[in-house]
C-alpha positions in Angstrom: 56.6 141.4 -14.0 59.1 139.3 -15.9 62.9 138.6 -15.6 64.7 140.3 -18.5 68.4 139.8 -17.5 70.5 137.5 -15.3 74.2 138.4 -15.1 77.1 137.0 -13.2 79.7 139.2 -11.6 83.1 137.9 -10.3 85.2 140.1 -8.1 88.1 139.6 -5.8 88.5 142.4 -3.2 90.6 140.2 -1.0 88.6 137.0 -1.6 86.9 135.8 -4.7 83.1 136.4 -4.8 80.5 135.3 -7.3 77.3 137.4 -7.5 74.2 136.9 -9.6 72.2 140.0 -10.5 68.6 139.4 -11.7 66.8 142.3 -13.4 63.1 142.6 -14.1 61.2 144.5 -16.8 60.3 147.0 -14.1 63.9 147.7 -13.4 64.0 146.0 -10.0 67.2 144.1 -9.3 68.0 141.3 -6.9 71.4 140.0 -5.8 72.4 136.4 -4.9 75.7 135.0 -3.6 77.1 132.0 -5.6 80.6 131.9 -4.1 82.2 128.5 -3.8 85.6 129.0 -2.3 88.3 127.4 -4.4 85.9 126.3 -7.1 84.3 129.7 -8.0 84.5 129.4 -11.8 82.7 126.1 -11.8 79.6 127.9 -10.4 80.1 130.8 -12.8 79.9 128.5 -15.8 76.9 126.6 -14.3 75.0 129.9 -13.7 76.0 131.7 -16.9 75.7 128.9 -19.4 72.9 126.7 -17.9 70.8 128.6 -15.4 70.7 132.3 -16.5 69.1 131.5 -19.9 66.3 129.6 -18.2 65.4 132.6 -16.0 64.6 135.0 -18.9 60.8 135.6 -19.1 60.0 134.0 -15.8 57.8 135.6 -13.1 60.3 136.6 -10.3 57.6 136.2 -7.7 57.4 132.4 -8.3 60.3 131.7 -5.9 59.3 128.2 -4.8 58.3 127.1 -8.3 61.6 128.4 -9.8 63.6 126.6 -7.0 61.9 123.3 -7.6 62.3 123.7 -11.4 66.1 124.3 -11.1 66.6 121.6 -8.5 64.5 118.8 -10.1 64.8 119.9 -13.8 68.6 119.3 -13.8 68.1 115.7 -12.9 71.7 115.7 -11.4 70.6 116.9 -8.0 72.5 118.2 -5.0 76.2 119.0 -4.8 77.9 122.3 -4.0 78.1 123.7 -7.5 74.4 123.0 -8.2 73.2 124.2 -4.9 75.3 127.4 -4.9 73.9 128.3 -8.3 70.3 127.7 -7.1 71.0 129.6 -3.9 72.0 132.7 -5.9 68.8 132.6 -7.9 66.7 132.0 -4.8 68.3 134.8 -2.7 68.1 137.2 -5.7 64.4 136.5 -6.1 63.7 137.0 -2.4 65.6 140.3 -2.7 63.3 141.4 -5.6 60.1 140.3 -3.8 61.0 142.2 -0.7 62.0 145.3 -2.7 58.7 145.2 -4.5 56.9 145.0 -1.1 59.2 147.8 0.1 60.1 145.8 3.2 63.3 144.3 4.6 63.5 140.6 3.8 63.0 139.5 7.4 59.5 140.9 7.4 58.6 138.5 4.6 60.0 135.6 6.6 57.6 136.2 9.5 59.0 139.3 11.1 61.6 139.7 13.8 61.8 137.1 16.6 64.6 139.1 18.4 66.0 142.6 18.2 69.6 141.6 17.3 71.7 138.7 16.1 74.3 137.2 18.4 77.7 136.5 16.7 81.0 134.9 17.3 84.4 136.0 16.0 87.6 134.1 15.2 90.7 134.2 17.4 93.9 132.4 16.5 97.6 132.4 17.3 100.8 130.4 16.6 101.1 129.9 20.4 99.1 130.7 23.5 100.4 134.3 24.1 99.6 135.2 20.5 96.2 133.6 20.9 95.6 135.7 24.0 96.4 138.8 22.0 93.9 137.7 19.3 91.2 137.1 21.9 91.7 140.5 23.4 91.5 142.1 19.9 88.2 140.4 19.3 86.9 141.5 22.7 87.8 145.1 21.9 85.9 144.8 18.6 82.8 143.9 20.7 82.6 140.2 20.2 80.9 138.4 23.1 81.7 134.8 21.9 85.0 133.7 20.4 86.2 130.7 18.4 89.6 129.5 19.6 92.2 128.1 17.1 96.0 127.8 17.8 99.2 126.3 16.5 100.3 122.9 17.6 103.8 122.3 18.9 106.0 120.6 16.2 103.7 121.6 13.3 104.5 124.6 11.1 101.1 125.3 9.5 97.7 124.2 10.8 94.1 125.2 10.2 93.4 128.8 11.3 97.0 129.8 11.9 99.2 131.4 9.2 100.5 130.2 5.9 100.5 131.6 2.4 99.5 130.0 -0.9 102.1 128.2 -2.9 103.1 130.1 -6.0 105.3 128.3 -8.6 108.1 130.2 -10.4 105.9 130.6 -13.5 103.1 132.2 -11.4 100.7 129.3 -10.9 98.9 129.1 -7.6 98.8 125.8 -5.7 97.0 125.0 -2.5 98.8 125.7 0.8 100.0 122.4 2.4 99.2 122.3 6.1 100.8 119.9 8.6 98.9 117.5 10.8 99.5 115.2 13.7 96.3 114.0 15.5 98.0 112.8 18.6 99.8 116.1 19.1 96.5 118.0 18.5 94.6 115.9 21.1 97.3 116.4 23.7 97.7 120.1 23.1 94.2 121.6 22.7 92.8 120.8 26.2 95.8 122.7 27.6 95.0 125.6 25.4 91.4 125.8 26.7 92.6 125.5 30.2 94.9 128.5 29.7 92.2 130.5 28.0 89.8 129.8 30.8 92.4 130.8 33.4 93.1 134.0 31.5 89.6 135.1 30.5 87.4 133.4 33.1 84.5 131.0 33.0 81.8 133.1 31.4 83.2 133.9 28.0 81.5 131.5 25.4 84.3 129.6 23.6 84.0 127.6 20.4 86.4 125.4 18.5 86.6 123.9 15.0 88.2 120.5 14.6 87.7 120.9 10.8 86.7 117.2 10.2 90.1 115.9 11.2 89.2 113.2 13.8 87.7 109.8 13.7 84.5 109.3 15.7 86.5 107.6 18.4 89.1 110.4 18.5 86.3 113.0 18.5 84.5 111.3 21.4 87.7 111.4 23.4 88.3 115.0 22.5 84.8 116.1 23.4 85.2 114.4 26.8 88.6 116.0 27.4 87.1 119.5 26.7 84.1 119.1 29.0 85.8 120.9 32.0 86.2 124.0 29.9 82.5 124.4 29.1 82.6 125.0 25.3 79.7 126.7 23.5 80.3 124.0 20.9 82.8 121.7 19.2 82.5 122.1 15.4 83.0 119.5 12.7 84.6 117.0 15.1 84.6 114.3 12.5 83.8 114.2 8.7 80.1 115.2 8.5 79.4 112.7 5.7 79.7 109.9 8.3 76.5 110.8 10.0 76.3 107.5 11.9 79.7 108.2 13.4 78.1 111.0 15.5 76.3 108.3 17.5 79.6 107.3 19.1 80.6 110.9 19.7 77.3 111.7 21.3 77.3 108.7 23.6 80.6 109.7 25.1 80.5 113.5 25.6 78.1 116.2 26.7 80.1 118.9 24.8 77.6 120.5 22.4 78.2 119.6 18.7 77.9 121.7 15.6 77.9 120.1 12.1 76.9 120.9 8.5 78.9 123.5 6.6 79.8 121.0 3.9 76.1 119.9 3.5 74.0 121.0 0.6 70.4 119.6 1.3 68.2 118.6 4.1 68.8 114.9 3.3 72.3 115.3 4.6 70.9 116.3 8.0 68.2 113.6 8.4 70.0 111.2 10.7 71.7 114.0 12.7 68.4 115.8 13.4 66.1 112.8 13.8 68.4 111.2 16.4 69.4 114.5 18.0 73.1 113.8 17.4 74.0 117.5 17.1 73.0 120.8 18.8 73.5 123.3 15.9 73.1 123.0 12.2 75.9 124.8 10.3 74.6 125.0 6.7 75.3 128.2 4.7 72.5 130.0 2.8 75.0 130.3 -0.1 75.7 126.5 -0.4 72.3 125.1 0.7 70.2 126.4 -2.1 69.2 129.7 -0.6 66.7 131.2 1.8 63.8 128.8 0.9 65.4 125.5 1.7 67.5 126.5 4.7 64.4 128.0 6.5 62.8 124.6 6.0 65.8 123.0 7.5 65.6 125.2 10.6 61.9 124.3 11.0 62.8 120.6 10.8 65.7 121.0 13.3 63.4 122.9 15.7 61.3 119.8 16.2 64.3 118.2 17.9 65.4 121.3 19.8 68.3 121.9 17.5 69.4 125.5 16.8 70.7 127.4 13.8 74.3 128.5 13.3 74.7 129.7 9.7 78.1 129.3 8.2 79.6 132.7 7.7 83.3 132.9 7.0 85.0 135.6 4.8 84.3 133.6 1.7 80.6 134.0 2.1 80.0 137.4 0.4 78.1 140.3 2.1 75.2 139.3 -0.1 75.1 135.8 1.5 75.8 137.3 4.9 72.9 139.7 4.6 70.5 136.8 3.7 71.8 134.9 6.7 71.2 137.9 9.1 67.6 138.3 7.8 66.9 134.6 8.5 68.6 134.8 11.9 66.4 137.7 13.0 63.2 135.9 11.8 63.5 132.2 12.9 62.6 131.1 16.3 65.4 128.5 16.9 68.3 130.9 16.2 71.5 129.9 18.0 74.5 132.1 16.8 75.9 133.6 13.6 79.5 133.2 12.5 80.9 136.6 11.5 84.5 137.1 10.6 84.1 140.5 9.0 85.5 141.7 5.6 88.3 143.7 4.1 87.8 147.4 3.5 87.8 146.8 -0.2 85.0 144.2 0.1 82.9 146.7 2.1 83.4 149.2 -0.7 82.3 146.8 -3.4 79.3 145.5 -1.5 77.5 148.4 0.2 75.2 147.0 2.9 72.6 148.1 5.3 73.4 145.5 8.0 75.4 146.7 11.0 77.7 145.1 13.6 77.5 146.6 17.1 78.7 145.2 20.4 79.0 141.7 19.1 75.6 141.6 17.4 74.4 142.1 13.8 71.2 143.7 12.5 70.1 143.5 8.9 68.8 147.1 8.8 65.5 148.3 7.5 66.3 148.9 3.8 64.0 147.1 1.4 65.2 143.6 0.3 68.5 142.3 1.4 69.9 145.8 1.9 73.0 145.1 -0.3 74.1 146.8 -3.5 77.1 146.0 -5.6 79.2 148.7 -7.2 80.1 147.4 -10.7 83.0 149.8 -11.3 84.7 148.9 -8.0 84.0 145.2 -8.6 85.7 145.4 -12.0 88.7 146.9 -10.3 89.3 143.6 -8.4 89.5 140.8 -11.0 89.4 137.2 -10.3 92.6 135.7 -8.8 93.1 131.9 -8.6 92.9 130.6 -5.0 92.5 127.3 -3.2 91.7 125.9 0.2 94.6 124.2 2.0 95.5 120.6 1.7 96.2 118.7 4.9 99.1 116.2 4.9 100.6 113.9 7.6 104.3 113.8 8.2 104.8 111.0 5.6 103.0 113.1 2.9 99.6 111.3 3.0 96.6 113.6 2.4 94.7 113.6 5.6 91.0 114.1 6.3 90.4 112.1 9.5 
């Protein structure tokens, strides 16, 4: 069996998605997700111009060898563009291998370690009453665990709450500018969790994403202030690149910590895992190089009793989501899966075997990933420029922490 074609499909049924389709001389196809939110076309060029030509004629069953060749052969290793491109190839090859075996992918990863995959959904509101309505909506959809985000008094636009892209008079799209005030955030959020606990009780698992916006000292204080509300986790409490900063956070709070959605390789996690500075690894299959390396990461994390929590927002396509669910079902140290759902248009473009029932996902029993892409429907949703928001303080300074 040989690879005879590798094509890149870009479609925007609500969000921009980049998909790699690999085809063999036997007519077997595999899909991989290469979406990089806000920088999609960088990966398109990397795949189409530099990676796809190298795949033609290769044996699709040599997954590990192909991965190592693409990672090491480029010389310029790591980085989100490179790793998203490699991830697309890796996932597509696993899809092909499982289809040839006529088995769902999770069976090739060791079989099921559980009968379903626990998820959490997103709830947000401009104020506490609107947040309560959002929580109730997620509960009605079946979610059993919920991430809490809300507006901050005095700020117009903050992470997770409202805002539209900035479109110039001549039609150019610019990033949405969000507001930020760390002191106001640190004062307000504990009162939000107190209100949520009073309204929904002590048993509902609650999560929160600080989105890298605190210094280690601020994050340590915040984690301590949230301890009375028994969070499932505090996510991205400080910029993940500063791994040593988590030592300060860890020493001052028992609130569980989740980190890693901006990481691309196991090297980014070494300090955090070896020193048990986090409780959940948040890498995404799509941005971490695929199924092969992220399974190795989970095996590494398991040695320190750290669990998985694969990144799964709306900008991970259903192809990437399916790969995550198959991994979730198979690995031993599974923690929880982020699942925000998709637009109806996305569900039509990407037909999938995985199901969401009573707050849990299952990958289904279709061979491979269980996802097929409809080319005609994909073409009906052309690429649309879009960017992630930019965070600014009151004086206009771009803010990260």
